[in-house]
C-alpha positions in Angstrom: 26.6 -8.5 -6.2 29.0 -10.7 -4.3 30.6 -13.9 -5.7 28.2 -15.9 -3.5 25.3 -14.2 -5.3 26.5 -14.8 -8.8 24.4 -17.9 -9.3 21.2 -16.5 -7.8 18.0 -16.3 -9.9 16.4 -12.9 -10.2 13.6 -14.0 -7.9 16.2 -14.9 -5.2 18.0 -11.5 -5.7 14.7 -9.7 -5.4 13.8 -11.5 -2.2 17.2 -10.6 -0.7 16.7 -7.0 -1.7 13.3 -6.9 0.0 14.7 -8.5 3.1 17.4 -5.8 3.3 14.9 -3.1 2.7 12.7 -4.4 5.6 15.7 -4.4 7.9 16.4 -0.7 7.0 12.7 0.2 7.4 12.7 -1.2 10.9 15.5 1.3 12.0 13.8 4.1 14.0 16.3 6.8 13.1 16.1 6.2 9.3 13.5 8.2 7.4 12.5 8.0 3.8 14.5 10.9 2.6 17.7 9.6 4.2 17.1 6.1 2.7 16.4 7.7 -0.7 19.7 9.6 -0.6 21.6 6.4 0.4 19.9 4.3 -2.2 20.5 6.8 -5.0 24.2 6.8 -4.2 24.8 3.1 -3.3 22.2 1.6 -5.7 20.3 -0.9 -3.5 19.1 -1.6 0.1 21.6 -4.5 0.3 24.5 -2.2 -0.6 23.4 0.2 2.2 23.5 -2.6 4.7 26.8 -3.8 3.6 28.6 -0.4 3.3 30.9 0.8 6.0 30.0 3.8 8.2 32.8 5.8 6.5 31.2 5.2 3.1 27.7 6.0 4.3 28.9 9.3 5.9 30.2 10.4 2.5 26.7 10.5 1.0 25.6 14.1 0.7 22.8 15.2 3.0 23.1 12.2 5.4 23.5 13.1 9.1 25.7 11.1 11.6 22.8 10.2 13.9 20.9 7.9 11.4 24.2 6.3 10.4 25.0 5.4 14.0 21.4 4.0 14.3 22.0 1.9 11.2 25.4 0.6 12.4 23.8 -0.5 15.7 20.8 -2.1 14.1 22.7 -4.2 11.5 24.9 -5.6 14.2 21.8 -7.4 15.7 19.4 -7.9 12.7 19.7 -10.5 10.0 17.7 -9.6 6.9 16.5 -13.1 6.3 15.3 -13.4 9.9 13.5 -10.1 9.7 11.7 -11.2 6.5 10.8 -14.6 8.0 9.3 -12.9 11.0 7.1 -10.6 8.9 5.8 -13.5 6.8 5.1 -15.6 9.9 2.7 -12.8 11.0 1.0 -12.6 7.7 2.7 -9.3 6.7 4.0 -9.1 3.2 6.6 -6.5 2.2 6.8 -5.0 -1.2 8.9 -2.5 -3.1 8.4 -0.2 -6.1 7.7 -2.2 -9.2 6.5 -5.3 -7.3 2.9 -6.5 -6.8 1.1 -4.6 -4.0 3.2 -1.5 -4.1 1.0 1.4 -5.2 2.4 2.8 -8.5 1.3 6.3 -7.6 3.6 6.4 -4.6 6.6 6.7 -6.9 5.3 10.3 -7.8 6.1 11.3 -4.2 9.2 13.3 -3.2 9.7 10.8 -0.4 8.2 7.4 -1.5 8.5 4.6 1.0 11.5 2.3 0.3 9.3 -0.6 1.3 5.6 -0.9 1.9 4.1 -3.4 4.5 0.8 -5.0 3.7 -1.7 -7.5 5.0 -4.6 -8.9 3.1 -5.4 -8.8 -0.6 -3.9 -6.1 -2.8 -6.2 -4.1 -5.1 -7.2 -5.9 -8.2 -5.2 -4.5 -11.1 -8.2 -3.5 -13.2 -9.9 -1.7 -10.4 -9.9 2.1 -10.3 -9.3 3.6 -6.8 -11.1 6.4 -5.1 -10.0 7.8 -1.7 -12.8 9.1 0.5 -11.7 11.2 3.5 -13.1 13.6 6.0 -13.3 14.6 9.6 -13.0 12.3 12.6 -15.8 14.3 14.3 -18.3 13.6 11.7 -22.1 14.1 11.9 -24.6 11.3 11.4 -25.5 13.1 8.2 -21.9 13.1 6.9 -21.3 9.4 7.9 -24.6 8.3 6.2 -23.8 10.0 2.9 -20.2 8.8 3.0 -21.3 5.3 3.6 -23.8 5.5 0.7 -21.2 7.0 -1.7 -18.6 4.4 -0.8 -21.1 1.5 -1.2 -22.3 2.8 -4.5 -18.8 3.1 -5.9 -17.6 -0.2 -4.5 -20.6 -1.9 -6.0 -19.3 -0.8 -9.4 -15.9 -2.4 -8.8 -14.1 0.6 -7.5 -11.6 0.2 -4.7 -12.2 2.5 -1.7 -9.2 3.9 0.1 -9.2 5.7 3.4 -7.2 6.0 6.6 -9.2 3.9 9.2 -9.8 6.9 11.4 -13.0 7.4 13.3 -15.8 9.3 11.6 -15.7 9.7 7.8 -12.8 7.2 7.2 -14.6 4.5 9.1 -17.9 5.2 7.2 -16.0 4.9 3.9 -14.6 1.5 4.7 -18.0 0.3 6.0 -19.7 1.4 2.9 -17.3 -0.6 0.8 -17.9 -3.6 3.0 -21.7 -3.1 2.7 -21.3 -3.7 -1.1 -18.9 -6.6 -0.6 -16.3 -4.5 -2.4 -12.6 -4.0 -2.0 -11.3 -1.4 0.5 -7.8 -0.5 1.6 -6.9 1.0 5.0 -3.7 3.1 4.9 -2.2 3.4 8.4 -0.3 6.3 9.9 1.0 3.7 12.4 3.1 0.5 12.1 1.4 -2.2 10.1 0.9 -4.3 13.3 -0.8 -1.4 15.2 -4.2 -0.4 13.6 -5.3 2.9 14.9 -7.5 4.0 16.6 -8.2 1.1 19.0 -11.9 1.7 18.6 -11.7 0.8 14.9 -9.6 -2.4 15.3 -12.7 -4.4 14.8 -13.2 -2.6 11.5 -9.6 -3.4 10.5 -10.3 -7.1 11.1 -13.5 -6.9 9.1 -11.5 -5.4 6.2 -9.1 -8.3 6.1 -11.8 -10.9 6.5 -13.7 -9.4 3.6 -10.6 -9.6 1.3 -9.4 -6.0 1.7 -6.0 -4.8 2.6 -4.0 -2.9 5.2 -1.1 -0.8 4.1 1.6 1.1 5.9 5.1 2.5 5.4 6.0 1.8 9.0 7.5 -1.6 9.9 6.0 -3.6 12.8 7.5 -2.7 16.1 8.4 0.8 15.2 7.2 3.7 17.3 4.2 5.7 16.3 6.4 8.6 15.2 5.6 12.3 14.9 3.4 13.4 12.1 2.5 9.9 11.1 -1.1 10.7 10.2 -0.1 13.7 8.1 2.5 11.5 6.4 -0.3 8.9 5.8 -2.3 11.5 4.0 0.2 11.8 1.2 0.1 8.0 0.7 -3.7 8.0 0.5 -3.7 10.9 -2.1 -0.9 9.4 -4.2 -2.4 5.9 -4.6 -5.9 7.2 -5.6 -7.3 7.9 -9.1 -9.5 10.5 -7.4 -10.0 12.0 -3.9 -13.3 13.0 -2.4 -13.7 15.0 0.9 -17.2 14.3 2.2 -17.3 16.4 5.4 -14.5 18.7 6.7 -14.6 21.5 9.2 -12.4 24.6 8.9 -9.4 22.7 10.4 -9.2 19.2 9.1 -6.5 16.8 7.9 -8.8 15.9 5.0 -8.1 19.3 3.5 -4.4 18.4 3.7 -5.1 15.3 1.7 -7.2 17.3 -0.8 -4.3 19.8 -1.3 -1.7 16.9 -1.7 -4.0 15.4 -4.4 -4.1 18.7 -6.3 -0.2 18.9 -6.1 0.1 15.4 -7.5 -2.4 16.0 -10.3 -5.0 13.7 -8.8 -8.6 14.9 -9.4 -10.0 16.2 -6.1 -13.7 16.7 -5.2 -16.0 17.9 -2.4 -19.3 16.3 -1.6 -21.9 19.0 -1.2 -23.3 19.5 2.3 -25.6 21.7 4.3 -24.7 25.3 4.1 -25.2 26.0 7.8 -23.2 23.0 9.3 -19.9 24.1 10.9 -18.6 20.6 10.2 -18.7 21.5 6.5 -16.9 24.8 6.7 -13.7 23.4 5.3 -15.6 21.7 2.5 -17.2 24.9 1.6 -13.9 26.7 1.6 -12.3 24.1 -0.6 -15.2 24.5 -3.1 -14.7 28.3 -3.0 -11.0 27.7 -3.8 -12.0 25.7 -6.9 -12.6 22.1 -5.9 -15.5 20.7 -8.0 -18.6 19.9 -5.9 -20.5 16.6 -6.5 -23.9 15.5 -5.2 -23.5 11.7 -5.5 -21.6 8.9 -7.1 -23.1 9.6 -10.5 -21.9 13.2 -10.4 -18.4 12.0 -9.5 -18.2 9.4 -12.3 -19.5 11.9 -14.9 -16.9 14.4 -13.8 -14.2 11.8 -14.1 -15.5 10.6 -17.5 -15.5 7.0 -16.3 -17.5 4.2 -17.9 -18.4 1.5 -15.4 -20.7 -1.5 -15.2 -24.3 -1.1 -14.0 -25.0 -1.2 -10.3 -25.1 -4.7 -8.9 -23.1 -6.1 -11.8 -19.9 -7.9 -10.5 -16.7 -6.2 -11.6 -15.5 -8.0 -14.7 -12.0 -6.7 -14.6 -9.5 -9.5 -14.0 -6.8 -9.2 -11.3 -3.9 -9.9 -13.6 -1.4 -10.7 -10.9 -3.8 -13.2 -9.2 -4.6 -14.8 -12.6 -0.9 -15.2 -13.4 -0.3 -16.7 -10.0 -3.1 -19.3 -10.5 -1.7 -20.2 -13.9 1.8 -20.6 -12.6 0.6 -22.8 -9.7 -1.5 -24.9 -12.0 1.5 -25.4 -14.4 3.8 -26.3 -11.6 1.4 -28.8 -9.9 3.4 -31.1 -7.6 6.5 -31.0 -9.8 9.9 -29.7 -8.8 11.1 -27.3 -11.5 13.8 -24.8 -12.2 12.4 -21.4 -13.0 13.6 -21.6 -16.7 11.8 -25.0 -17.1 8.6 -23.5 -15.5 8.8 -20.5 -17.9 9.0 -22.9 -20.9 6.1 -24.9 -19.6 4.0 -21.8 -19.3 5.2 -20.3 -22.6 6.2 -17.1 -20.7 9.4 -15.1 -20.7 11.8 -15.8 -17.8 11.3 -12.2 -16.6 7.6 -12.6 -16.3 7.9 -16.0 -14.6 10.4 -14.5 -12.1 8.1 -11.6 -11.3 5.3 -14.0 -10.4 7.6 -16.4 -8.6 8.9 -13.6 -6.4 5.5 -12.7 -5.0 4.6 -16.4 -4.4 7.9 -17.1 -2.7 7.6 -14.0 -0.5 4.2 -15.1 0.9 5.2 -18.7 1.3 3.0 -20.3 -1.4 6.2 -21.7 -3.0 9.5 -22.6 -1.6 13.0 -23.3 -2.9 14.4 -26.8 -3.0 17.9 -26.4 -4.2 17.7 -24.5 -7.5 14.1 -25.5 -8.1 10.7 -24.4 -6.8 7.8 -26.4 -5.5 4.5 -25.8 -3.7 5.1 -24.7 -0.1 3.4 -26.0 2.9 2.0 -22.6 3.9 -1.4 -21.6 2.6 -1.8 -18.4 0.6 -2.4 -15.5 3.0 -5.3 -13.2 2.4 
């Protein structure tokens, strides 16, 4: 921390760290593994941006190319401006331990330094099930996937998938049918939903209170292996993974394997014995993946107790509730964070955590050393 930072509140420091991480994530030549090595040695995203090239080159396992890319990028990018531009487009960045960052991603060998989201994060109390499968799905596969997703979403379960054509799209649509929560994880930058044929579906997800999520900053190239990299994110953020239709060669089987490696329960939806599009599903079952017939089978296999179908989910989104309480306590006043914590009866740490998320999305703004309600509306 510099002398200029000595008087910062934790919320301000956190915002500056997120801004620095966003700047690093936007550099095309820097991957997650390089960033992880740099951060492990230097301690923070801000320290990486401020370090000289000589210091960066001393970090074990870091190649000269990414360091040159970093040096060129930081000469033209200001972290504060990068963060402002993201928020102006309704994109909120988040890091491990902050609202919206999937806790399961921290189990990965290469967790994203920063995640980029749009829309409404998963309610804290909601379990999450990833539903994946082939892009070249049959009508039979899409119909059963949509029914499975709808039934689960109706029970308050968040449905995660990758927005691809075929099974992914059917999973998202099923969740929307039930007015449930669904998350689309991109293998592309957060500002480039893919494929183009499903951009209408991506818009529907946001309009219905769902979420987009990506590890790739807006404006970055598509990158190689982006969709396989996305599979690890889908598997890691789920409480269970279901493959509903997969031929012999399918990226869905990759997701199933990743889930097994991470200790995430993985299942196969039973399908016709003679359909080639289920050949991969049958092989996964032969290799030991449990086979389910429907949502009831899945829930029994997981040992989950949920509300009856049609009953609104009663779990409270703790972060949203905390945000509402803080805003109500603040009202139209101008308060220092410590005074706001005293008014709420919260610890300063808890108050700063909630303040950080509201400041990032523009709901609150700083006025000197105090906070007040911002002019921007809360982005969904």
